[in-house]
C-alpha positions in Angstrom: 26.1 29.8 3.2 26.2 28.8 -0.5 25.4 25.2 0.4 22.1 26.0 2.1 20.0 26.4 -1.0 21.2 23.0 -2.3 20.6 21.3 1.0 17.1 22.7 1.5 15.4 20.0 -0.7 17.3 17.1 0.8 14.8 16.3 3.7 11.7 16.5 1.4 13.4 14.2 -1.1 14.4 11.7 1.7 10.8 11.7 2.9 9.5 11.1 -0.6 11.8 8.1 -0.9 10.5 6.7 2.5 6.9 7.2 1.4 7.5 5.4 -1.9 7.9 2.2 0.0 4.2 2.1 0.5 3.8 1.6 -3.2 5.3 -1.9 -2.8 3.7 -4.8 -0.9 2.3 -5.3 1.6 0.8 -1.8 1.2 0.3 -2.0 -2.5 -0.5 1.7 -3.2 0.6 1.4 -6.8 -0.2 5.0 -7.9 2.0 6.3 -5.0 5.4 6.0 -6.8 4.0 8.0 -9.7 3.1 10.8 -7.3 6.4 10.8 -5.4 8.5 10.7 -8.5 6.4 13.4 -10.1 7.3 15.6 -7.1 10.9 14.6 -7.4 10.9 15.4 -11.1 9.3 18.8 -10.4 12.0 19.6 -7.9 14.7 18.6 -10.4 13.0 21.0 -12.9 13.0 24.0 -10.5 16.5 23.4 -9.1 18.4 21.3 -11.6 21.7 21.9 -9.8 20.4 19.8 -6.9 19.3 16.8 -9.0 22.2 14.5 -8.0 21.8 15.3 -4.3 18.0 15.0 -4.2 18.2 11.8 -6.3 20.6 10.4 -3.7 18.4 11.5 -0.8 15.3 10.0 -2.4 17.2 6.7 -2.9 18.5 6.7 0.6 15.0 7.1 2.0 13.6 4.4 -0.2 16.2 1.8 0.7 16.6 2.6 4.4 12.8 2.1 4.8 12.4 -0.7 2.2 15.3 -3.0 2.8 15.5 -2.7 6.6 15.2 -6.5 6.7 18.9 -6.7 5.9 19.5 -5.6 9.4 17.1 -8.2 10.7 19.0 -11.0 8.8 22.4 -9.9 10.1 21.5 -9.0 13.7 18.3 -10.6 14.8 18.9 -13.9 13.0 22.6 -13.9 12.1 23.8 -12.7 15.6 26.0 -9.8 14.3 26.6 -7.1 16.9 24.0 -4.3 16.5 26.4 -1.4 15.8 28.1 -3.4 13.0 24.8 -4.6 11.5 23.5 -1.0 11.5 26.6 0.2 9.8 26.6 -2.5 7.2 22.9 -1.9 6.4 23.5 1.8 6.2 26.5 1.3 3.9 24.4 -0.9 1.6 21.7 1.7 1.4 24.2 4.5 0.7 25.6 2.3 -2.2 22.1 1.7 -3.6 21.2 5.4 -3.4 24.1 6.2 -5.7 22.1 4.9 -8.7 19.2 7.5 -8.5 22.0 10.0 -7.8 23.7 9.0 -11.0 20.4 9.4 -12.9 20.0 12.9 -11.4 23.6 13.8 -12.3 23.1 12.8 -16.0 19.7 14.4 -16.2 21.1 17.7 -15.0 23.9 17.4 -17.6 21.8 16.4 -20.6 18.4 18.1 -19.9 17.2 20.4 -22.7 14.7 22.5 -20.9 11.8 21.2 -23.1 9.1 19.4 -21.0 8.5 16.2 -23.1 12.2 15.5 -24.0 13.2 16.1 -20.4 10.4 13.7 -19.2 11.6 11.0 -21.5 15.2 11.6 -20.3 14.0 11.3 -16.7 12.4 7.9 -17.4 15.2 6.6 -19.5 18.0 7.5 -17.1 16.1 6.2 -14.1 15.4 2.9 -15.8 19.0 2.4 -17.0 20.2 3.2 -13.4 17.9 0.5 -12.1 19.2 -1.9 -14.7 22.8 -1.1 -13.6 21.9 -1.7 -10.0 20.3 -5.0 -10.9 23.5 -6.2 -12.7 26.6 -4.7 -11.0 28.3 -7.0 -8.4 25.8 -9.8 -9.2 22.9 -7.4 -8.9 20.4 -6.2 -6.3 17.2 -5.3 -8.2 15.0 -5.3 -5.0 12.6 -2.4 -4.9 12.8 -1.8 -8.7 9.8 0.4 -9.4 8.2 -2.0 -11.9 7.5 -4.4 -9.0 4.9 -1.9 -7.7 2.7 -2.5 -10.7 1.1 -5.8 -10.0 -2.7 -6.1 -10.5 -4.9 -4.2 -10.2 -2.5 -1.5 -11.6 -3.3 -0.7 -15.2 0.4 -0.8 -16.0 0.4 -4.5 -15.2 -0.9 -5.0 -18.7 2.5 -4.0 -20.0 4.5 -6.4 -18.0 4.1 -9.4 -20.3 5.5 -7.2 -23.1 8.3 -5.2 -21.5 9.0 -6.9 -18.1 9.6 -5.4 -14.8 12.2 -2.9 -16.0 9.9 -1.8 -18.8 7.1 -1.3 -16.3 9.5 0.8 -14.2 10.2 2.9 -17.3 6.4 3.5 -17.7 6.1 4.4 -13.9 8.8 7.0 -14.2 7.4 8.3 -17.5 3.9 8.6 -16.0 5.5 10.5 -13.1 7.7 12.8 -15.3 5.0 13.8 -17.8 3.0 15.9 -15.2 6.1 16.5 -13.0 8.1 18.2 -15.8 5.3 19.1 -18.2 2.9 20.7 -15.7 -0.5 21.2 -17.2 0.6 21.3 -20.8 -1.7 19.2 -23.1 0.8 16.9 -24.8 2.3 15.3 -21.7 -1.1 14.8 -20.1 -2.6 13.2 -23.3 0.3 10.8 -23.5 -0.2 9.9 -19.8 -3.9 9.2 -20.4 -3.1 7.0 -23.5 -0.6 5.0 -21.5 -3.1 4.2 -18.8 -5.8 3.4 -21.3 -3.4 1.1 -23.2 -2.5 -0.7 -20.0 -6.1 -1.3 -19.1 -6.7 -2.8 -22.6 -3.7 -5.0 -22.3 -4.9 -6.4 -19.0 -7.5 -8.3 -21.0 -5.0 -10.0 -23.3 -3.9 -13.6 -22.6 -0.5 -14.4 -24.1 -0.4 -18.0 -23.1 -3.0 -20.8 -22.8 -3.7 -23.7 -20.4 -3.1 -27.3 -21.4 -3.6 -30.7 -19.8 -5.6 -31.7 -16.8 -5.4 -30.0 -13.4 -2.9 -31.5 -10.9 -3.2 -31.3 -7.1 -0.2 -29.8 -5.4 0.5 -29.4 -1.7 2.9 -26.6 -0.7 4.3 -27.1 2.8 5.2 -24.3 5.1 7.0 -25.7 8.2 7.6 -22.3 10.0 10.8 -23.5 11.6 12.7 -20.5 13.1 16.0 -19.9 11.4 17.7 -19.7 14.9 16.7 -23.3 15.5 16.8 -24.9 12.1 20.4 -25.9 12.1 20.6 -26.9 15.8 21.3 -30.6 16.0 18.8 -31.1 18.7 16.1 -29.5 16.6 16.4 -31.9 13.6 13.6 -34.1 14.9 11.3 -31.1 15.0 11.8 -30.4 11.3 11.4 -34.0 10.3 8.2 -34.4 12.3 6.7 -31.1 11.1 7.1 -31.8 7.4 6.0 -35.4 7.8 2.8 -34.4 9.6 2.0 -31.7 7.0 2.6 -34.1 4.1 0.5 -36.9 5.7 -2.4 -34.5 6.5 -2.4 -32.8 3.1 -1.9 -35.5 0.4 -1.6 -34.5 -3.2 -0.2 -35.7 -6.5 2.8 -33.5 -5.9 4.1 -32.4 -2.5 6.5 -29.4 -2.5 8.9 -28.5 0.4 10.7 -25.2 0.7 14.4 -24.3 0.3 16.7 -26.4 2.6 13.5 -27.6 4.3 15.3 -30.6 5.8 18.6 -29.4 7.4 20.5 -32.5 6.1 22.5 -33.2 2.9 20.1 -34.9 0.5 22.2 -38.1 0.5 21.8 -38.2 4.3 18.0 -38.2 4.3 16.7 -41.7 4.8 14.7 -43.2 1.9 12.0 -44.3 4.2 11.5 -40.7 5.3 11.4 -39.5 1.7 8.8 -42.2 1.0 6.7 -40.9 3.9 6.8 -37.3 2.4 5.8 -38.6 -1.0 2.8 -40.6 0.2 1.1 -41.9 -2.9 2.4 -39.0 -5.1 5.6 -37.3 -6.1 7.9 -34.9 -4.3 9.9 -31.8 -4.9 12.0 -30.6 -2.0 14.8 -28.2 -1.3 18.0 -29.6 0.3 21.7 -29.1 0.1 23.4 -31.6 -2.2 27.0 -32.8 -2.2 28.8 -31.8 -5.3 32.5 -32.6 -5.8 34.3 -31.2 -2.9 31.5 -28.8 -2.0 27.7 -28.6 -2.0 24.9 -27.0 -3.9 21.6 -25.4 -2.9 19.3 -27.8 -4.8 15.7 -28.7 -5.6 15.3 -32.4 -5.9 12.4 -34.0 -7.8 11.4 -37.6 -6.8 9.0 -39.1 -9.3 8.7 -42.5 -10.9 12.3 -42.6 -12.2 15.7 -41.5 -11.1 15.9 -38.3 -8.9 16.0 -35.0 -10.9 18.1 -32.1 -9.7 18.1 -28.4 -10.1 21.0 -26.5 -8.6 20.7 -22.8 -7.7 22.6 -20.7 -10.2 22.3 -17.1 -9.0 23.8 -17.3 -5.5 23.4 -14.5 -2.8 26.7 -12.8 -2.0 27.5 -13.0 1.8 24.7 -15.5 2.2 25.6 -18.3 -0.2 29.1 -17.5 -1.3 32.1 -15.4 -0.1 33.0 -12.5 -2.3 36.8 -12.1 -2.6 38.3 -10.3 0.3 35.3 -10.8 2.6 36.1 -13.9 4.5 36.3 -11.8 7.7 32.5 -11.1 7.4 31.7 -14.6 8.4 33.5 -14.3 11.7 30.9 -11.7 12.6 27.7 -13.5 11.6 26.3 -17.1 12.0 25.4 -18.3 8.5 25.5 -22.1 8.1 26.5 -23.5 4.7 27.5 -20.1 3.3 29.8 -21.2 0.5 27.7 -23.1 -2.1 28.8 -24.0 -5.6 26.6 -22.4 -8.4 24.6 -24.5 -10.7 24.8 -24.2 -14.5 23.2 -21.2 -16.2 20.8 -23.4 -18.1 19.2 -26.5 -16.6 16.3 -28.5 -18.0 12.9 -28.4 -16.4 11.9 -31.3 -14.1 9.0 -33.6 -14.9 6.8 -34.4 -11.9 3.2 -35.5 -11.6 2.7 -35.0 -15.3 3.9 -31.3 -15.2 7.0 -29.7 -16.6 8.3 -27.6 -13.7 11.1 -25.0 -13.8 12.3 -24.4 -10.2 14.0 -21.3 -9.0 15.4 -21.0 -5.5 14.7 -17.9 -3.2 16.5 -14.9 -4.5 16.7 -16.2 -8.1 13.2 -15.0 -9.0 14.5 -11.4 -8.8 16.1 -11.8 -12.2 13.4 -12.0 -14.9 15.8 -12.5 -17.8 17.4 -15.5 -16.0 14.0 -17.0 -15.4 13.1 -16.9 -19.1 16.5 -18.1 -20.1 15.7 -21.5 -18.4 12.0 -21.6 -19.1 12.1 -23.9 -22.1 8.9 -25.9 -22.4 8.1 -25.7 -18.7 4.4 -25.1 -18.0 4.7 -24.1 -14.3 7.3 -22.1 -12.3 8.1 -23.2 -8.7 10.0 -21.0 -6.2 11.4 -22.7 -3.1 12.4 -20.1 -0.5 13.5 -19.8 3.1 12.8 -16.2 4.1 13.0 -17.0 7.8 16.3 -15.1 7.6 14.4 -11.9 7.4 12.1 -12.3 10.4 8.9 -10.4 10.7 9.8 -7.8 8.1 8.7 -6.4 4.7 10.8 -9.0 2.9 8.1 -11.7 2.7 5.3 -9.6 1.1 7.9 -7.9 -1.1 9.2 -11.2 -2.3 5.7 -12.5 -3.1 5.1 -9.4 -5.2 8.3 -10.0 -7.2 7.0 -13.6 -7.9 3.8 -12.1 -9.2 5.7 -10.1 -11.7 7.6 -13.2 -12.8 4.3 -15.0 -13.4 3.1 -12.0 -15.5 6.3 -11.9 -17.5 6.2 -15.6 -18.4 2.5 -16.2 -18.6 3.0 -19.1 -16.3 1.5 -20.0 -12.9 4.1 -19.6 -10.1 3.9 -21.9 -7.0 5.8 -20.8 -3.9 6.7 -23.1 -1.1 8.4 -21.2 1.8 9.5 -21.9 5.3 7.9 -19.0 7.0 6.0 -17.1 4.2 4.6 -16.3 1.9 3.5 -19.7 0.5 1.2 -19.0 -2.4 -0.2 -20.0 -5.8 0.0 -17.2 -8.3 -2.0 -17.2 -11.6 -0.4 -16.4 -15.0 -2.0 -12.9 -14.9 -0.2 -12.1 -11.7 -3.2 -12.4 -9.3 -2.9 -14.5 -6.2 -5.0 -17.7 -6.4 -4.4 -18.7 -2.8 -1.9 -17.9 0.0 -1.1 -19.0 3.5 -0.7 -16.5 6.3 3.0 -16.0 7.1 4.6 -17.5 10.2 2.0 -20.3 10.4 2.6 -24.1 10.2 0.3 -25.3 7.5 0.0 -26.6 3.9 -1.6 -25.0 0.9 -3.3 -27.5 -1.4 -4.1 -26.1 -4.8 -5.0 -27.3 -8.3 -2.7 -26.2 -11.1 -2.5 -26.6 -14.8 0.4 -26.2 -17.1 0.4 -23.2 -19.5 2.1 -23.0 -22.9 3.1 -20.3 -25.3 5.4 -17.3 -25.0 4.8 -13.8 -24.0 6.6 -11.0 -25.9 8.9 -10.6 -22.8 9.8 -14.3 -22.8 11.0 -13.8 -26.4 12.8 -10.5 -26.2 13.7 -10.3 -22.5 14.9 -7.0 -21.1 16.1 -5.8 -24.5 12.7 -4.1 -25.1 13.1 -2.1 -21.9 16.7 -1.1 -22.7 15.7 0.0 -26.2 12.8 2.1 -24.8 15.1 3.7 -22.3 17.9 4.5 -24.8 15.5 5.8 -27.4 14.0 8.1 -24.8 17.3 9.8 -24.4 17.6 10.9 -28.0 15.2 13.9 -28.0 16.9 15.5 -25.1 20.4 14.8 -26.6 19.3 16.4 -29.9 17.9 19.5 -28.2 20.9 19.7 -25.8 23.2 19.5 -28.8 21.4 22.3 -30.6 21.4 24.5 -27.6 25.2 24.3 -27.5 25.7 25.2 -31.2 
């Protein structure tokens, strides 16, 4: 009987987590996470002893609803038996829910009972828990709250300063101020000032365009993952991309990740010349490297080929974590043991542009993107999200790319197999995009941009500093209360 009062708020917290998914793409209800987290913070205030449990329930709802595409990739595409795929997806979501539970546990332990210090503590702990989730075991920062704040959110103005984690800190702070402070004046005034500052920052351009516009054709072949690596389907892939390149000529043609299911050295030079037309080419293909192979982006311009090798590999998709070789007996994942590229690699020069490629999942890691940015004027993401079928993964991934454009003040071009192929402006708005699951090409005009945003200089250090400083008032009050 003593457990019933603690279990009572679990279902509402679970539902709040599920509803929060609508704050992300494709729904884009960016104020919604502020509301749901405000309700969670209010629950923590009224029944602090349940904060770890309701934090876990909130996280479980969020991830069960928001990363259900993990099941799609393992079962629908990878062929894993449904009971095993369901269990694996559920275990992943349970693991991810431990991070908001940790935030709740520490909040309960360190809260002071004063509204403003406790609101700052809520925001700081939640942000640090998200950062830990984005780092531990190679990191899984998907559904970090900052990704909800793409334009037209007023908090998007802060992204070039503090990055996605900093934006997530502001989301949780905006939620905690009314959630823990009620109708008291100070928290509400601070909330209004944050929103006004964000609106003002939306008008600031941290970088500037340079050079002449260049035409770029982004090809979307829409080859089903179930057919892509079948030997009898190779001709279909070759013909699809050749037809798209021929009918959409540009100075630079971009193909998605592993677009041609052959090692790069096995692709005939005549076919590559056909893809190039009269321009230059950037394509994704596996590349032989020593005794193994790498997931690479290859640039073919006027000189020798240029290579970028994917550095941040996906566990279970691109490399085998120690002790998990058995996993690959249950699922069909071709070429699942890549070699990682170097942490720093130079930009590629194609069609007069300095391009910094990133491949699929790599654009989840903002600090890794700025670490390799150098003098690149354009970001290019090559992805194959066919692994996730008709799910939330495609629009969610596009939203992540919009945040990377905002953080760096650079345009981001995305060439994907099934979606979403797009051109993103440096302010995070979408210039143009193809409908997902269509066979087409997106031809856009893009210019290089130069200069550095504050985030490009400081990285995530600003967000971590904000989060740690926000713990100090509660610590001090908590300490005084114990003396």
